[in-house]
PLY file of the C-alpha trace (Angstrom):
ply
format ascii 1.0
element vertex 175
property float x
property float y
property float z
element edge 174
property int vertex1
property int vertex2
end_header
-112.59 -146.30 -175.45
-109.42 -144.46 -174.38
-108.94 -143.14 -177.92
-112.62 -141.96 -178.04
-112.16 -140.05 -174.76
-109.07 -138.31 -176.18
-111.00 -137.21 -179.28
-113.82 -135.84 -177.07
-111.31 -133.87 -174.98
-109.76 -132.40 -178.15
-113.21 -131.46 -179.50
-114.21 -129.90 -176.17
-110.95 -127.92 -176.06
-111.53 -126.68 -179.65
-115.08 -125.56 -178.80
-113.97 -123.79 -175.62
-111.12 -122.05 -177.51
-113.46 -120.94 -180.31
-116.02 -119.61 -177.82
-113.29 -117.72 -175.96
-112.06 -116.14 -179.19
-115.62 -115.15 -180.11
-116.20 -113.54 -176.69
-112.94 -111.59 -177.03
-113.95 -110.36 -180.47
-110.98 -112.04 -182.14
-113.17 -114.52 -183.99
-116.65 -113.71 -185.19
-119.57 -116.10 -185.22
-121.96 -115.80 -188.16
-120.18 -112.63 -189.29
-121.25 -110.66 -186.20
-118.47 -109.22 -184.10
-119.02 -109.39 -180.38
-116.02 -107.23 -179.55
-116.69 -104.85 -176.71
-117.43 -101.29 -177.82
-114.64 -98.85 -177.27
-115.20 -96.01 -174.87
-116.31 -92.93 -176.74
-117.82 -94.87 -179.63
-120.33 -92.86 -181.61
-124.00 -93.18 -180.68
-126.95 -91.54 -182.35
-128.15 -88.53 -180.38
-131.61 -88.70 -178.83
-133.80 -86.53 -181.11
-136.46 -85.97 -178.40
-136.03 -82.70 -176.50
-138.06 -82.91 -173.26
-140.36 -79.93 -172.73
-142.09 -78.72 -169.58
-145.12 -77.57 -171.56
-146.66 -77.53 -175.03
-145.67 -73.85 -175.21
-141.99 -74.82 -174.77
-142.30 -77.36 -177.59
-144.00 -74.75 -179.81
-141.14 -72.31 -179.17
-138.51 -74.90 -180.11
-140.29 -75.87 -183.35
-141.65 -72.47 -184.36
-145.30 -73.45 -184.79
-148.33 -73.75 -182.56
-149.26 -77.40 -182.09
-152.97 -78.12 -181.86
-153.58 -80.54 -178.99
-156.53 -82.70 -177.94
-158.62 -81.67 -174.96
-160.65 -84.90 -174.76
-158.43 -87.86 -173.82
-159.96 -91.24 -172.88
-160.83 -91.54 -169.17
-157.93 -92.21 -166.82
-155.14 -91.01 -169.13
-152.91 -88.16 -167.98
-150.11 -86.24 -169.68
-146.84 -88.03 -168.91
-144.33 -86.33 -171.21
-144.05 -83.65 -173.89
-141.16 -83.50 -176.35
-140.10 -81.62 -179.47
-138.30 -83.35 -182.34
-136.66 -80.81 -184.64
-134.22 -83.20 -186.37
-136.93 -85.04 -188.31
-138.69 -84.06 -191.53
-141.24 -82.96 -190.65
-140.33 -81.73 -187.18
-143.03 -82.63 -184.66
-144.36 -82.33 -181.13
-145.03 -85.55 -179.20
-147.30 -85.84 -176.19
-147.42 -89.14 -174.31
-150.47 -89.87 -172.17
-150.42 -92.74 -169.67
-152.95 -94.71 -167.67
-151.06 -97.32 -165.64
-149.14 -99.36 -168.23
-151.30 -98.09 -171.11
-149.91 -95.36 -173.36
-151.37 -93.10 -176.03
-148.83 -91.15 -178.09
-150.05 -88.11 -180.04
-147.84 -86.39 -182.61
-148.33 -83.29 -184.76
-145.89 -81.95 -187.31
-145.94 -79.13 -189.82
-145.96 -80.72 -193.28
-146.98 -84.15 -194.51
-146.09 -87.82 -194.15
-146.57 -90.55 -191.57
-144.89 -89.46 -188.32
-146.32 -92.25 -186.14
-143.14 -94.34 -185.93
-145.45 -97.39 -185.76
-144.34 -100.07 -188.23
-146.39 -102.94 -186.84
-148.72 -105.06 -188.95
-152.32 -105.07 -187.82
-155.39 -107.20 -188.50
-157.07 -104.38 -190.44
-156.55 -100.96 -191.97
-159.54 -98.76 -192.72
-160.57 -95.13 -193.03
-162.62 -93.39 -190.38
-164.21 -89.94 -190.36
-163.64 -87.67 -187.36
-165.05 -84.19 -187.79
-163.72 -82.94 -191.13
-160.76 -85.33 -191.05
-160.31 -88.67 -192.80
-158.10 -90.93 -190.70
-156.25 -94.04 -191.84
-156.64 -96.42 -188.91
-155.00 -99.75 -188.14
-156.10 -102.16 -185.47
-157.37 -105.55 -184.39
-160.73 -106.75 -183.19
-162.77 -103.72 -182.15
-159.78 -101.54 -181.26
-157.70 -98.94 -183.10
-153.97 -99.00 -182.34
-152.73 -96.44 -184.86
-154.31 -93.54 -186.74
-152.70 -91.05 -189.14
-154.17 -88.07 -190.99
-153.29 -84.74 -192.55
-155.17 -81.41 -192.34
-154.45 -77.74 -192.99
-150.72 -78.20 -193.64
-150.11 -80.46 -190.65
-149.66 -84.21 -190.25
-150.97 -86.08 -187.21
-150.63 -89.50 -185.64
-152.07 -91.29 -182.65
-150.74 -94.61 -181.36
-152.35 -96.52 -178.46
-150.43 -99.43 -176.94
-153.62 -101.14 -175.75
-155.91 -99.77 -178.44
-158.86 -97.41 -178.15
-162.39 -97.61 -179.50
-163.53 -95.80 -182.65
-165.69 -93.51 -180.49
-162.75 -92.62 -178.22
-160.60 -91.89 -181.28
-163.28 -89.74 -182.92
-163.85 -87.75 -179.71
-160.12 -87.22 -179.24
-159.56 -86.06 -182.84
-162.61 -83.79 -182.80
-161.27 -82.12 -179.61
-157.97 -81.07 -181.20
-157.65 -77.29 -181.16
0 1
1 2
2 3
3 4
4 5
5 6
6 7
7 8
8 9
9 10
10 11
11 12
12 13
13 14
14 15
15 16
16 17
17 18
18 19
19 20
20 21
21 22
22 23
23 24
24 25
25 26
26 27
27 28
28 29
29 30
30 31
31 32
32 33
33 34
34 35
35 36
36 37
37 38
38 39
39 40
40 41
41 42
42 43
43 44
44 45
45 46
46 47
47 48
48 49
49 50
50 51
51 52
52 53
53 54
54 55
55 56
56 57
57 58
58 59
59 60
60 61
61 62
62 63
63 64
64 65
65 66
66 67
67 68
68 69
69 70
70 71
71 72
72 73
73 74
74 75
75 76
76 77
77 78
78 79
79 80
80 81
81 82
82 83
83 84
84 85
85 86
86 87
87 88
88 89
89 90
90 91
91 92
92 93
93 94
94 95
95 96
96 97
97 98
98 99
99 100
100 101
101 102
102 103
103 104
104 105
105 106
106 107
107 108
108 109
109 110
110 111
111 112
112 113
113 114
114 115
115 116
116 117
117 118
118 119
119 120
120 121
121 122
122 123
123 124
124 125
125 126
126 127
127 128
128 129
129 130
130 131
131 132
132 133
133 134
134 135
135 136
136 137
137 138
138 139
139 140
140 141
141 142
142 143
143 144
144 145
145 146
146 147
147 148
148 149
149 150
150 151
151 152
152 153
153 154
154 155
155 156
156 157
157 158
158 159
159 160
160 161
161 162
162 163
163 164
164 165
165 166
166 167
167 168
168 169
169 170
170 171
171 172
172 173
173 174
């Protein structure tokens, strides 16, 4: 038994040494370095420029963003931002109701600007005014909608989902 205890101590010492080397970044586990980042290491800049108003965002981007006037009950404007470093550049308005969030984006051009890459139970088209929306959701709720009209691309993402009627009313109120 004495010999078995010695082997266990050696194994424990090897494991502790390996873990120490991993934590110091000298040895990597699974090919991933855990070395601490050096001060001044490069980070991607935040592309969102906070704006006090939609007019400020319009000035930064050089176009007039059409915004909804009919938001589901309880939601209030929480933040407005301009993103000029993306193609297309876009305005983002975040509405909040407690922990619930609706994010509306409009950009000059085309393409999906939602930033929502989740998989949903369904994807379907929905008519709202003269617009045809591609909607994704689950159950009776829509979590993401994208559409294009008159040279602009739009998206709407709701963290807790909204009904088809709420979505249609919101889209039809954009002016």
